[in-house]
N, C-alpha and C positions, 0 to 999 in steps of 0.2 A: 524270637526266632527258632523257626522249626531245624531239630538237631538232623542234621544229616548223617546217615550210618556208616560205616568205613567202605563197604562197599562203592556205593554213590559218589563219594568222596574219592575215591581211587579210579573210577570209571570217568567220571568227570576229568581229572586229570589227566588220564591216560589219553581219550578224547580230544583236547586241546592239545598235546602229544602230537600227536598222528595227524592234527590238521596243520603242522607247522610245515610239513613237506617231508619227501623223502629223506633230507638229510637228517631230518630228526631222527626219524623214523631207525636210520645206518648207526648213531649215535646208541638208541635205546639197543641195539641188540648188539653193538660192541660191548657197551654195560653189561650186560645178561652175560653172555658167554663168558667176559673175563671174570664173572661173579661165578660162575658155572664151572670155571676151570680154576678157582682157587679153593670152592667145594670140596670139587674132584681130589686137589691135589691135597687138603689136611686129610681126607679120607685113605686116599691110598702112603701118607705119608703115616698115617697111626695103625693100620691094619699091616704093614711091611714089619719084618722082624726086624728090629730093632738093632743087629750086625750090621745089617742092608739098608737102614734109614738114610736116606740122601732128601733133602728138600728140593734143590736144584732139579734134580732127575726126576723127582716127582711131580714138578710143576710141569717140565719140559712133557713127559711123559701124556700128560693130562691133557696141555694144549695141544700138542702134536697130533692123537687122536681127535681132540675135537676138530682142530682147525683141519685135519688131511680123513677125517671118519675114519680110521683103521682099524679095525678088529686085532685083538692081542690072538696069539698062539695059544693051545694050551700049558706048552713048558716057558712060556714068558715067566710065570710067576705062578704065586697060588691063586683059589680058589676067589678071593677078595678082591684081590687087583686085576685078575681078568674082569669081572664083572664090574667092577668099576670102569675101565680104562675101556669094555664094552659102552656102557652108558655114556660115557663120554664122548664116543665113536655116531652114538644112535643120536645123541644132542648135538652131535657137530653137523650131523646127514641134517638135521630139520632145519639146524641158524642158517646152514648152504642155502636151502632152501630159498628161505625166505629172503637170505640176502640175493639171491637171482632173481627172486620175485620185485623186489624191491627196484633194481637197476635197469631191468627188465621194461617194471612202468615208466622208470626214469627216462629211458631212450625212447620210447613211444612216446610219450609227451613231450620233449626235443622234436619228433620227428614232425606229431602233429602241428606243434609250433611253426615248426621249419616251413611247412604245408602251408598253412594258414597268412604268411607273410607276416608274420611278428616283426622282423626286424625294421629296423629305421629305416628309410630309403636315401639313398647318401646320392642324393643329385640335386642339379640347380638348372631354373631356367624350363623345367617340364611344364608338364600342362597337368593337373588333378581334376580327374573326373569322379566325382562324388555321386555312387549310384549305381548300380547294373540290373538290367533285367534282359535275360535271356530273350533272344528271338529281336532285339534290334540294336542293330550295329551300324547303320548309321552314319552316326556322332565320332564312332571309329577310322569307319571309312572315310570321311569327308575332312575329319581332322588330318588323316594320312597323306590324303589329295593336297593338300592347304601347304604341306611342309614341302611340297613340290622336288623332293628327293633329297631335300635335306635330312639329316638327323634329327631326332625328335624323341622325345620319352611322353609317354602318356602315364600316370598310373591311376589306377581304377581301383577304387574303394568301395566296398558292398559288402552283403551281412553273408553273403554264399560263401563255401568253403573255396579256398584258393583254387586248388586245381579244379573245382569244376568251374567257375568263371573263367579259367585260362583254355580249359578244354573247347567250351563255348565259345571263345574268343577264335582259336587254332582252328575251328570245324567251320565256323561260317563268315567269320571276315578275314579275308585274302588280303592280309596286311604288306605292304614292300617291306622289305630286309630294312630298310634308314629307320625304320619306326618299330622302337621298343616299348611294350604294352608290362607295365608291371603289375600285378594284381596284388592285393591286401585286402585279407578277414578283415573288417574292422566296421562297427554300427558307424553309418556316414553322419548321422547328427549328435554323434558321442565328440566331444571337442580334444580326452583325454585319446581316445581311440583310434583317430584321423590323425593325430597328432605325429603319426610317423611317417605319414605321405610328405613331410616335409614342405608344407604351406606357404612358407616363409620365403623359402625359397624358391619355391616354383613363378610363371609370368600370368597364370590364369587359372580360375577356380572354375569348375561347369557342374554346378546341380542337376543331376541327370534323377533324380526320383519321381517314383508313382503318383505320389500325390501329393498336394498342397502344405499338410501338415508337416509332412516328411520334407519336403523343400525348404518349409520357413526354419525348421530347427536344424538343417543342414546348413542352410543360409547365415542364420545367428552362430552356428557354431564356426562354419570358416574364417566367420568374421572376427569370432572373441578369437581365435588364433592370432589371425593379423596382426590384429590393433595388440595386443599384449609382444606382436615382437617389434612391431613400429612399422611394419611393412602392409600401408594400407593406401599405397599404390598397385598393388595388384589386385586385378581386376576379377569381379566376382560376378558371374553370368547365370540368371536361374530362369525358369518358367514356372508361373503358376495359373492353373485353369481357367481362374477368374480376373477381370480388373478391379472386384473389389478385396480382391485378397493382395493387392500390389503392395509394398510399402511406399510413404508417402515421397515423393520426388526428391522433397530435400534431405530426407534420412537416406535414399536411396543415394545421393549425391555425397554424402559423408562417408558412405560403406565402401564405393568404389563399385555400386551393384546395376547392371545391368538387366532389368526385370524384362518379359515378356508376357504377354496375355495371351494364354494359347486357345481360348474357346474366343475370344476378341477376332484373335488371325484367323481362326478358322472357319468362324460363321462369317467374313467378309467374302473370304473364299468362294463359300458356300454360295453364297447369297450372288456372287459376279457370274459362277458358272451357270446360275439359271439363265443368265440370258446371253452367257458365253460359253458356250458348251467346248471342253477342251479345255480352258483357261488352267486348271489343275494342271494337268503336263505339262503346261507352258511356264506356271507358278514351277515348278518340279527344275525344268530343265534350268530356267534362268536364276535358279539361286542354287543349282548342283555346281560344287565346285569344280567338279572333275571336265564338266564343259567348257567354264567360265568364272569368271567370280565378278563381283561391283569392287572396284577403287578409287582411292581418290588419291588422284596424279598431278605433283603442281609440274605449272607449265610459266613461270615466270616473263618469259621471253614471248606471250601472249596477250600481256599488257597491252591494253589500248582497243584488244581486237574485241569483234560482238560475238558471244554466244553463236546466234545462226549462223558465223563465218567459220568460225571451227567449227561446229557440227556439220557443215558443210562439206569439210575439208581432211577431219580427222580421219583416218586410214587404220583398218584394223584394230576398233574402237569404236563403239559407240558412247560418247557423251550424254549423259540425260540430264546433270544439273551442275549446281555449283557449290561449295564451302567458300561462304564469306564471312568472313569476325565470327566463327564459331556455329553462324547458321546457315541449315538446309536449303536450297533453293534448288526443287526439282522440276525443270522443265522451265525455266527461266522464257521471257520474254527473249524474240531472235535480237533485240537489240540492246541487249545489256552488256556493259562494257564490261571486260575482265580485269581485276588488280593483279597487282603485282602478288602479290601474300593470297588470292584466290586458291581456291586448289579444284581441280576437274573431275566432278563424279562420272567415272566411265566405268561400263561393261567390258570386259575385253578377257580374249583368252592369255594372254599373259604381257604385261605392258613393253616386251622386248618386240614386239611388231607394233607397235603405234607408230604412226609417219601424219605426216600431212600433205598434200595433194593441193592442186590448185583450184583456186575456188571458180570453176568455172560453170556451176548448176545455179547462176544466180535468176536467170528467166525460166526457170522447170515451170511448166502449166502448173495451175491449181489443182488439188485432187478432190473429188467430189465427194462428200464424205455422205454415208448410207443414212438414210430415214432409219428411225430410229421404230422397230415396229409396234405393233399394235400393242395394247395392255393384253396377257396370256394368263390363264391359271395356274400357279403353282400350288402341289400338291405336299405337303411335308408331314411324313410319318413319323411318330417319336417324336420322344420331348427329351430334352436333357439343357444344362444350362447356357447352350449357344445359342437357344432359341429368340429370345429376347435380342440380341444383338443381329441375329440373322432376318430378325422382321423388323429392325431400323434399318439393315440394308440392302434388302432389296430393291431393284433398281428397279425406275417405273415400270416399264415393261412386263413386270412379273411381280407386281406385288398384289394379286387378286391372290389371296391364301386361303388353303380352306387343309383345316389342321386334325388329323385322325394319331388317337393313343392319346392324348393333351389329357394329364389328370383332372381333374373336377377343380381341383384348389389354385390350379395355376392361369385358368381360364381366364376369370376377372380381371387378373393384372395384365394379361396378354389382349385382353380387350382396349382395356384402357391406354397401350401403348399405341396398339394401332390406332385409337380414335386423335391419341397425342400428332401424331402423324399428318393426318388428313387423308394421303391419298394411298390408303391401303385397305383392304377389305379382309377381313377377318370372319370366317365361319369355320365350323367345329361340325367334323364328320364323324358319326357314334359308330356308324356302322362296325360288324366287323370285318379289318381289312384282310386278317389271315386265311377268312373265305375267299374264295375267287368269286361270286358275287357280290361280294360285297366291298373286293378289288377293284374289281369292275367298273360297279359304279361309280369311284373311285377317280379312275382315270379317265375316263371315257370325256368330260369336259378337261384335263389336266396338260397342259404343254409341257410341264414342267415339274417334275417327284424329285424330292429330297428325303430321304433317308437317315435320320438319326441316330448316334447308336445311344442304346441305353444306358442312362449313368448307375442305375440303383442294381446293373446286373456284374457278375463277373466280367473281367473284359474278355474275356474269351469266349465266356456264352453270350457276350453279345453280340460280338462279331459272328460269330454262327449265326445267331438270330437274324442280326442281319445281310448277311450274305443270303441267306434264307428266303427271307424275303424277296432281295435283289432275284432271284434265281425266279421266282414266282412272279414278279412284274415283267420280269425277260419276256417269259413262258405267253401271259396275256398278252403285250405288246405282238411278239412273233404272230401269235393265231388271230388277235384282232385287226394287224395292221395299222399301231398306232403309231404313230413318228414323235412320240415324246422323248425328253430328254431326261437321264436318270442321273444324281448326287447321289452317292454314296460314303457313306462318313465310316471308317472304322476307328477300334482305338487300340490295334496291335499291327505293327511292320510285318508280323508271320503270317498273318489271316490273310496278305493278301494274296500272295501267292493262290490259296483258298477258291477266292472271289473269280480267278479264272482270266481269261486275255479279255480286257473289257474293251467294249464296242465304241463305236465312232460317237456314239452320243449319250455314253456317258464317262463321267468323272468321277474316279477315284481319290479320297482324300484320307490318309492317314495320318492323324496329327503328330505324335511323335516322328514320323518320316521328316516330315515336313517342317518341322521345328527345329532339327538336330542340324539342318542345313541350316537354320539362321544362327544357331550356338555355334556352330565351327568356324560359318565365316565370321562372327563377331568374335573367339578366341582368337584369329589372327589380325583381326580388324576392328577395336571396339569403336571407335570412330563412327564404324558403320552405323550403329546402333540407332541415330537420329536418320538415317538415312532409310533406313528400313521402315521406321517409325511412321515417317513420310509416305513412302510408298502403298503402306498399308493401312493410312487412316482412312477415313472415311471423309475426309476433307484432301481439295486440292487435285495434283493428279496422281493417277491410278496406273495400272497395265489395265491394257484391252485387247481386245481380239476382232479388228475389224473385219468385215467381206471385203474380199479383196478389190471387187468389183471392176471394168476394163482399164487394165492396165496397158494396154497397147502404147499408150503414147508415152510411154517411160522406158527408153531404151537401158537404161542402167540402174542399179540400184543405189547411186548419188543422186540421180535425177530425181527417183521417188523420195529420197532422203530430203530435198532441197524441198519440194513438193509438200509434202508433207508441212514440215516445220511452219508453210505462210498459214496453214490450221493450225497450228501450234502444236504442231505433233510430233511425237520423235519415235522413227524407226529403228527398232529393235532388233527385228526381222520379222520370218515370215514361215505359215503351215501350209506344208504342202504333204499329200496323203497323210495327215495324221502327224506326222513329225514335224518340231522344232526346226528351224535352221535360225538359230542366233548371229548377230553382225556379219551379213553378207560386205562381200568390197567392195567399194565406191564404184568399179568398173565391171564389178559382176554383170553380166546381161540377165535380164529379167524375162524369163519365161511365162508371159500371161497367162497364157492355160493351165499350165501347173499350180498355180498359186490360190490357195484355197481362202489361206486368212492373212489379213497384217498383225504382228505383233506390235501393237505404240504404246507409247506412255502418252497421256492425256486428259484434259477435265474431266472430259466426256466421252 
């Protein structure tokens, strides 16, 4: 074994002592001070005349000179005494400076800890949000709206300094006084770090991480804390980009976890926007808590009534389906009878406004459904994980696809997917779409244009490149007088403003913005998870925009609602001059000339 020198051993032990913290340094400083005071006391005692020797007095003089940094006067004693007390004063000055430095560092460390919010959150019934991304505040705003004026506490844990998170939220999210936001600097995927957020005492945990790996880590970290405390009843809500990264359904149920696949949701919305321009804004209006929300309301007194009669007579809300024995029935048959335990799925501003009118629209004339348009070409520029789902979900009238900027290694898989669907024609456009000539040739035959966000780029850079391509497409369309619709996917909520005001033929889709609306609604009403899955699935009834056509036969919205029920369509509202109006009153008059489109839930 190697023999270490005294210097090495001393330095090693000194470093270990320093690593123990400020208290250890103060103790060492006190010991060194007392040792020097004793040495000076002995020196003063020995150098003083025998008749004047007083050990207690010498000790006091040395201690006073060291602590007070007191310099003696020339008449205070002989030269030896003056030199020794002066040495004590200089030593005291040095040690006092070191002590002040230690105390200052300790105070700064404590203040920094307070700024980071390291203290345990002493709240209960609060909502914990694991993850914070500057520029995305829709989730907090939606949670605030969902509180409906009641006091609510939201705890946000992120890797940013607490003060920066608080400043960002104060400056960008105008939250009402009843909403209190507590920020904590903690790695959201570290169980020890987020333990101070009091997850066992909260009512909902929302995972709001920017990537899938962090989302899964944070989900498992939250579940670990909740399971260890026996609080497996606390709902965990998260979102991942791809369905392949979703936890198995049985595991999710055991964890009390609601998982949303972002790419699948966004791909379905993009696909439907190709055939129904403006649908993205309708989705945003429908799921924005500020305008209204989906609710599951009990009406035991309606037992024995048909769903059709309930839909024709419910005012102040739009019934869209039923919850029966835990199963979700969106747009059930009109003759389906309600049972006492059934819940009615409604869209309403507030349940307080729900009332029932007389069933007087049973003889409303049938509504003429528009004939689907002929097959048209959809140009897709860019590639990301949502492309495959987009290819599966494109409606029949927009399923002739010309794809540009698709990596060579992905093409074989996409062609095989198109072949399996049978009704999709997929070709690849290899010219440079960044040049005006190439872009013009791509757009010439396209009726719909989809701009997908670049996944392999930084989110901000990806959005700027997408916005630049959108500006170029808009310019070409204007100069060449093209009538194609454009659907744009962005990755950051803050960059939506940079794109400018969207035209009537443009859909702007921001994944975090739309998903935040879902997360906020699920945080307040977790039972809606199955409703959202049904509405956003590619099977059954979905949200559609239908051409209004000739509405002169319908004087009121109640009559039109009854007419659409005959076609197994549920009327949610209408679009007028680009604005969506939801839940019109039954007795409100229909101004036929002003209505552009109808917002309905139907199978086709």
